[in-house]
C-alpha positions, 0 to 999 in steps of 0.5 A, a space after each residue: 499500499 503506497 499511502 502507508 509509506 506517506 509521512 503523517 505531516 508533509 509540512 515541517 513547519 506545522 510539525 514544528 508547531 505541534 512540538 513546541 517546548 513549553 517555556 520554562 520561567 525561573 521561578 519554576 526552576 527556583 522551585 525545582 533547585 530550592 526546597 520549600 524549607 530553603 525558599 523560605 529560608 532566602 527570603 528570611 535571610 534576605 530580611 536579615 534574620 538570624 538562625 535563631 529567629 528563623 528557627 523559632 519565630 518563622 519556622 518552628 524548628 530547631 537552630 540545628 536545622 536552620 544551619 543545616 538548610 543554610 549550609 545547603 544553600 552555601 553549597 548550592 550557590 557557592 557562598 561561603 557567608 550570609 552576605 554573599 548568599 544574599 548577593 548571589 540570590 538578588 543576582 540570580 533569583 527572582 526571590 520575592 520576600 513574603 510579604 507577612 514577615 516584616 523587614 527589620 529596620 537596621 537600627 532595630 536589627 543592630 540592637 536585637 543583634 547587640 542584645 543577643 550577643 550580650 546574652 551570649 557573652 553573659 553566658 560565657 560564649 567565645 567568639 566562636 561559640 557566639 558564630 555557631 549560635 547565631 550562624 554569623 561570621 566572626 568578623 561581624 561577631 568581632 565588630 559588634 563587640 568592638 563597637 560595644 566595647 567603644 560605645 561602653 567605653 571599657 577595654 574587656 568582656 567583664 567590664 562590658 557586661 557590668 555595664 551592659 547589666 547597669 544599662 539593662 536594669 535601667 531599662 527594665 
């Protein structure tokens, strides 16, 4: 039968139209590449949240789980620190930060960081232990502690704690 050898579609343009590949958006790729937890952590890191805040206030999970997620994000993005992760995300993702999570003002964030760090210093934590607990860089911890020492006009952590506790008792 001669008709059996005829191609089903003679027109290659018509064939191309029938086999169009669906467009994939960056959002589709992001959803495939990052887990929902990773996507949430990205949005919270972009807002300046610490691992503790992310875990306790927004994801209802342990700090160590948040640290694992952040570590996974570092590997996926090639980042070594949170600021690099934020920069990478801003450059490569169309990430829109969740509207229900308020962005902290830098002054409020700074005061919160100071309080968290001072609370840990008061518990006897070293700078490296603070780094592990808060998930920020050693450089950032040293900068905050140095700024606090300058602010209090003291030269060591013991005097700093004395100053901090007197300041805190006045505000309570």
